[in-house]
N, C-alpha and C positions, 0 to 999 in steps of 0.2 A: 433553608440545605444548600449545600454549594455549588454553583451549578457547572460540571465540570464541561460541558459544551457551550455556552461564552467562557470561560476563560480558556477553554484552544483557541475561541478564533481572536478573542482580546493576547494572545499573548504569541500566537504566529501573526497577527496582524503585526506587532508587534518586531518577530525575527524577521519578516518578511524584508530590511532593507540590507540585512548582510548575510542571510539567507545563502546565497551562493558563495559567497569568501567560506564559510565553512564546510559547505558542501560536500560542491560541486567537484574540484580535481580530488576527495574525502575517497566520495562514493561513485568516481566516474567507475572504474573497474571493477565492481561488483553491479552496476546497474548494469554494467555490459552482458559481462556474466551470469547476471539472472534472466534478463530478456533473451538470449540466444539459446536458454533452455526452452522458449515457446516455438512448437513448431508451425509458423507461421505463412499463411496461403495468402491471396491475394480478396478484396475485396472484402476483408474480416470487421468488424465490427468490434471496435476497440474502449474498453474505459477505463482513465486512468483514473485514481480515487487519492485524494489525499495529496493531490503532482506537485503540492508547493507550486514551485516558481516554473515547474514543466523543465526540468532535468534529464529523462525519462525520453523527451523529445526528441534528439538528434540519435537515438537507439534503433525507433522503430520505422520497419518502413511504408517505402513511403505509397502503401497500393492499396494502404487499408483507410477506412475509418477512423477519426478518433476524435474518442469525447473523454474532458477532465474537470474534472470537479475537485473544491477546498475548502476547509470550511472558511475561510478566512481571502476575503474581496481581493486583498492586497497579491496575494497570493496570486487568488487566479487573474489578476492584471500583467502579473508578473508571467504566466503562464502566455498569455493570450498575446504580448512582447513579443514574446521567446520562440512564440508558432510564429508569428508574422514576420520575424525575421530571418527563421525557414525556410520560408516560404512553406508555410504545412499550416491546410485547412482544420482547424479543429474547433469544436463545441465547444468552447471552454464555460463552467455553471456555478457559482457558490451552491454548494450540497453539502449538508452535511448527509458524513459514511455511511451513521446509521440511521438514515431514510433517505434511502434513495429513491429521488421523485424520475423513476426508470418500469415501463413494463417486465412483467416476470419473461428470461429468456429471452432476451434482447442483444445480450451481447455476446460474442463470441471468445474471448479473451477480456479478463477482468484484472488489471496491474494492481497490487499494494503495496508500496516500498517504503516505508522508515512510516507505517501511519499502525503498522496492529498495536505496537508496542504506548502510540501514545491515546489513541481510543477509549475512552476512557468506557465501556463497556464493548469490548473485542467481537466477544461473541454475537455482540445485533450488529455489527458489520459483519461481519464474516456470512452470518445467516442469510443479510440483503445479499453481500456479495456470490453467495450462491444461489438467488431468488432470481436474479437479474440474467444470470450464467443460463448457457444454451445447454441443453443435456448433453455430455462427450467438450462444456468447454474449460477452457485450461484458466487459471487462475495462477499468479505470478508476483511471488513474495519475496522481498527483502528485506530485513528487519534485523535486531538482535533478541536472543532469543537465550532463556537458561538452557542447560541442559536437557533432553526429553526424562534422560533416566532417573529424573532429580530431582523434587522442589527446593523452591531457593530456602537456606537457612534461615537461623532469626535476625544476623547481621545484613544480610543482606533484605531480608524484607524491613527493616528496622532503616538501612539506607536510604532504600526504591521511598519510604514517607519523604525524601528530598529529593532526589533525582524524576520520579514521576510530578511534583508539582512544578517546579522549574523545568524540566526536556520528557523526560522519558521515562516508565514503566520499564525497570528492569528483571523482573520477574517470571514474566510471562514466557510458555511453553510451547513453540510449534505447534505439534504432530497433536497434542491433547484438543487445543485450538481448531486447526484445521479440524480432525478428524470427528469432534462433537457436530461443528456443522457441517459432515455432511460427504466433504473433501475426503479423495484417497490422492494421498502423495506417490508421485514417480521418481521427482529428481528431489535430491535433501544436499545443499554443497556449502562446505565452510564457507567465505567471501573475503574474511576481515577479522582482522581484531584476535588470531590462533580461536577460529570458530566464532567468537559472539556472536557476528552475525554471518546471517545465512541466506541463501537462495534454496527457495523452493517453488519446482511447477506444480501444485495439482489440478485433477479431474471432478468431475461434478458426474457421477457415474448415469447412468439406465438407471430407471426404477428398476426395484426388483418383481417381478410377475410373480 
């Protein structure tokens, strides 16, 4: 059976030296918009899931506790170097987004930028984000999504066989995925390529009595 988790680790290790050249400038504004939707408070404990090379770090407040994870050790090393250059105290760990090694309700904010479309099982990754978030915690998402109003057609699904192997899934829908995981979406804003990329802010609601 093809191991997609191992494949992701392998390909993102290969992409690491070139990732900034491709992603830094293009996604600078979308990252800023997405993180600007978060209701920041001093002392928050924040988790970057799939942190890549740490390109979100410059847009985060300085008075918070930051943890960063990625499945590829090469990416984690670059995040640590960027944190050091920015004089940020960031706890960096190699970790699978679908099996987070953190306690329940540990974080105030979970950030998932450009990872939902590449996880082998996004439902499991979002379930883990939900688990480690505190009640009323915030989930900050920025990624590419198929419109919520209709599923991908046969042409897009066929193309997805190639794009998902090389880079990313192009058939996933934001609201069904987040809603199924239990999140309530508060903001949903197009940020790039005529709405192909969207920034969403969702919350983990208190359990109903």
